[in-house]
N, C-alpha and C positions, 0 to 999 in steps of 0.2 A: 423506476418509473411508477407513478401512482396516478392520482387525479381521477379516481372513479366517482361516479354518481349513481344514485338509485334510479333506474329506469322504471321498474315495476316492483313496488313493495308487495311481496307475496309470501305465502308459506307453503310453497310447493314441496311435496314429499321428495320428488326426484325431477327437478327442472332439467330439461335437456333440449338439444337440437335447435338452437337459435338459427333462424334463416330469414334473410331479408327478401321480401317480395317486392321487386321494383314496380310491378304492375299496379299494386295498391298502395305503395309507400308504407307498408306495415312490416313489423317484425312478427314472425311466427315462432312459437316455441311450445313445448309440450311438458306436461307433468306425467311422466311415464306411469307411476304407480297410482296417480290420481285419475288416470284415464281421461285426461283433458287436453284439448288443443286450444292454445291461447293465441290471440293476436294483440298487438300493441301499436298504436299510431303515435309516433313521437311528436308529430306536428300538432295534434289535437289532444293527446293524452287518452284518447278513447281506447277501451279494451273490450274484447269479446272472449267468451269461453264456450267451448262446445265439448260435451261429454261424448266419449267414443264407445262406451259400453264394455271395453276391455283394454288392457294395458297397451299403451301406444308408445313406440320407440321413437318415431319421427313423423313429421308432417311436412311435405314439400309442395310448392306450387306446381301446377300443370300448365302445359302450353296454352290450352284453350279455357283456362279458368278452373276453379276447384282445386282439390288437393289429392295427393297420393299419400296414403297412411301406411306406415309399417306397424302392424298390429300383432297381438299375441298369436293369432291363428293364421297369419299371412299378410299379404299386401292388398289393400283395398283402394277404391277410388271414391272420392266424394265430389259429386258434380256441383256446379255453381248453384243449381236449384235445391241443393241439399240431399239429392238422391244418393243412396249408398249402394255399392256393388263390389263384390270381390273380384280382383284381378288375378290373384294367385293364392288360393287357399291351401295351407299346408300345416295344419295343427299337429303339434308334437307334444305329448304330455310333459308337463313340468318345464317347458321351454317358452320363452317369450321373445318378442322383438326388442331390439336395441337400436343403436344409431344407424342412420342411413344417409346417403348423399347421392346427388345426381351428377353423372359424368358429363364431360363435354358433348358427347353424342346424344344426350337426353335419356340415357338408361339410368335406372335406379339400382344402386348397390346397397342392399339391405342386410343388416347384421342381426344375428340372434344370439341368445345365451340361455343356459339353464338357470332356473331360479336359485339353485344351490351352488351355482358357479362351478360345477364339476368340470374338470379338465377335459378339453376336447368336445364339450357338449354343444358348442355353438357353430354357426356357419356364417359365410358371407356369400350372398346370392345376387347375381345380376339379372334384372328384369327389363325387358324391352317394352315398348308401348302396347304391344299386342298381348302381353302377359307371358311371353316365352321366358322361362326361368332357367338359368344355368348356375350351378354351384361352383363358385370360384375357389373358396376355401372351405373345407369340410371338417376341420378339426381344431377350430379356435375355441377359446374359453369364454372371454368377454369381448365380443366383437364391438369395437368402438370407432374412434374417429377415422374418417376417410376424406381424402382430398386429392386434387390434381395440380400439377405445376401449371404455370400460365400457358405453356405451349401444349399441354396435354400429354406429354411424353413420359411423365413420371406420375405414379400414384403413391400416395402416402397412406399408411394404415397403422392402426393401434389395436393390439390384443392386450388389454390392460395388464393382466398379471405378469406378462413378460417384462414390463417396465421399459419397453422399447417403442420408439417410433420407427417403423420400417418403411422402406421405399422399394417400389417395383418399377421396372420398365413397362410402359403401357403403349400399345400400338394403335390406340384409338378405336379399335373394334372389339374391345372387351377382353383382350388377351393381355395378361400380366405375367412377367417372367423375371428371373434374376432378383429374387427377394434378398434384401440386405438391410443392415441396420443404419439408420440415419443418426439416431441419438438414443442414449440410455439415461433414464431418470435414476439418479443415484438413491441408495437407501436413505430413508428419512425425508425425502423430498416429495413423497406421494407417488401416485400412479398416473400414467398418462390416460387421458379420457378423450373428450372430443377435440377436434382440431379444425383449423382453417388455413388456407394458403393465401398470402397476400400478393400484390401485383409485382413485387420484387422476387417472388418465388420462395419467400421465407415461410416457415411452418410455425403457426401459433398453436400451442397445445395447452389445454386446461389440465391442472393437476389435482386429482381426487385425493383428499387428505393431505394436500400440499398447500392449499390456500393461495394459489397463484396461477398465472398464465405465463408461459414462456414462449419466446420467439427464437427459433433456430434457423440459421442460414442454410442455403442449399447444400453446403458442405458439412452440415451437422454441428457447427459451432453455436454455443449459447450466446445469443446476441442481446437479449433483453429479458427482464422479468418484472411482472406487475404483481405486487403483493396485495392481497385482498382480505377483508375482515371476515371471511367465511372459510372453514376448513375444506368444504366439499364443493370446489369449483368443478363443473361438469363439462362445459363446452363453450365455444366462442365463435363469433361470426361478425364480419364487418357489415354495417348497415348505414342508414341515412342516405340522403339524396346523392352525396358524393362518395359513399362507401368508405368513410374515414373514421367512423365511430365503431369501437369494438364492443359488442354486446356479449355478456357473459352470464350463463345460467348457473344456478347453484342448487344444492339439495340439503334437506333436513334429515332424510332417512338415516337411521342408525346412530344418530347423535344423542347422547344422554342429555346434554345441555346445548341445544342449538343456539348459535349466536343470533342476535336480533335480525340480521339480514339473511340468514340461512333460508333458502327457498326463494329468494328474490332474484330479479334480473338486474344486473349491474351494467354500467356502460362507462367506457373510457373515451371521452370525446377526442377526436384527432389523434388516435393511437397509431394510425398508419393508413395505407391505401389498399383497400380490398379489391377482389375480383368479382365481376358480375357472376352470379350463380345461375346456371341454365335451369329452366323448368323441365319437369318430367314430360317426355314426349308420349303421353298416353292420356 
């Protein structure tokens, strides 16, 4: 399967975290190392860019407007009027934020990693709207894609160097148990990065250094692969008015000779049927 288009021609160092905001009809995405939050309106082509002042792993919509930001030194809130405040400040030397996702209950699950990608140097933390933080996983390396099944009873998770997409049982109140492997990315096919779950319960995962996005069924079978003209695909999300267009972020960082589209946001129209993503309840 192919049929990609260029949604946003850009040269992001580390494009990540595409998220569809139904309240505004815009796509949110970040350039982690560029410390920028981007928006894109596919109906008008309008784009905005906001500099965050420090490396930003993810930006997600909030229930009453504004954004929640997974930043180098912790999780912060950006109000609709532009006011900034910390929700949970937790700076650790040589560590930065990475991918994050909002659970069905409105909590934010925020990942971190060390800049040198040292084994066990990252975390996955659950934050509620009042800023209460609970460490879910304390010894991950590159905390990446997170998503939930349509009924919320399963949580999918990627720690990239493991080459696995894992699945947990999820009770809806932030408790995850029974970690097991859904799929393993074979040697030579890249590393799993960001992911999204579609309305059929299938998991779509972007492959860093694999130049592709794959779809796995709930049983872990490889169902589909979209090949792309960039080696470093980073994350994917469904968007558009009917949530059928698959948006894919990409990166240039570390490439001796980036391809022309490295760092751009690509889109595959009509790729599938996505799930509405809940806003952060804070």
